[in-house]
C-alpha positions in Angstrom: -37.6 -73.0 8.6 -35.8 -72.4 5.4 -33.1 -69.8 4.8 -32.0 -68.8 1.3 -29.1 -66.3 0.7 -28.4 -65.5 -2.8 -25.4 -63.4 -3.5 -25.2 -61.2 -6.7 -28.9 -61.8 -7.6 -31.4 -59.8 -9.2 -34.5 -60.6 -11.1 -36.5 -58.8 -13.6 -40.3 -58.9 -13.8 -41.7 -58.1 -17.3 -45.0 -59.0 -18.4 -45.7 -61.1 -15.3 -42.7 -63.3 -15.9 -39.6 -63.5 -14.0 -36.2 -63.2 -15.5 -32.7 -63.6 -13.8 -30.4 -60.7 -14.9 -26.8 -59.8 -14.6 -23.9 -62.0 -14.9 -24.0 -65.6 -14.2 -21.5 -65.4 -10.9 -24.3 -66.1 -8.5 -23.8 -68.2 -5.5 -26.5 -69.4 -3.1 -26.5 -70.8 0.5 -29.7 -72.7 1.5 -30.1 -73.9 5.1 -33.1 -75.9 6.6 -33.9 -76.1 10.4 -36.5 -78.1 12.1 -36.5 -80.9 9.7 -39.7 -83.0 9.9 -39.1 -85.5 7.4 -36.2 -87.4 5.3 -36.3 -89.5 2.4 -33.5 -91.5 0.7 -34.0 -93.2 -2.7 -32.2 -94.1 -6.0 -32.1 -91.2 -8.7 -31.7 -92.1 -12.0 -29.2 -95.0 -12.7 -26.1 -93.7 -10.7 -27.1 -91.2 -7.7 -28.9 -91.3 -4.5 -31.4 -88.5 -3.7 -31.9 -87.4 -0.2 -34.9 -85.2 0.6 -35.5 -82.9 3.5 -38.8 -81.4 4.4 -39.6 -79.0 7.2 -42.9 -78.6 9.1 -44.1 -75.9 6.7 -43.6 -78.1 3.7 -40.5 -76.6 2.3 -38.3 -79.3 0.7 -34.6 -79.5 -0.3 -33.4 -82.4 -2.5 -29.7 -83.4 -3.0 -28.6 -85.8 -5.6 -25.4 -87.6 -4.6 -23.0 -90.2 -6.4 -22.7 -93.3 -4.5 -19.2 -92.4 -3.2 -20.6 -89.0 -1.8 -23.5 -90.9 -0.1 -21.0 -93.3 1.4 -19.0 -90.4 2.9 -22.2 -89.0 4.5 -23.1 -92.5 6.1 -19.5 -92.7 7.2 -19.5 -89.5 8.5 -22.6 -90.1 10.4 -21.2 -93.5 11.7 -18.3 -91.6 13.0 -20.3 -89.0 14.6 -22.4 -91.4 16.4 -19.6 -93.3 17.8 -17.7 -90.3 18.9 -20.3 -87.7 19.8 -22.7 -87.3 23.0 -25.5 -86.1 21.0 -26.6 -89.7 20.0 -26.9 -90.9 23.6 
């Protein structure tokens, strides 16, 4: 399941095309549940891309710098050691 919450967002439909209207102070929160697939790969020369896909084919991609990717890996390792969820 993919949930998207876009704050302060308005679209204009004109001549069959969508256009974002209003100020550029928009914020969004995207959440994905029931992930079916995860892919980790290099992205360009300096980033790591993590892609998540749910059972309906929705996809979220996140590009991280190496230090951010290491922070995610470290956080997962700590959670695995300290949490019962990985048992």
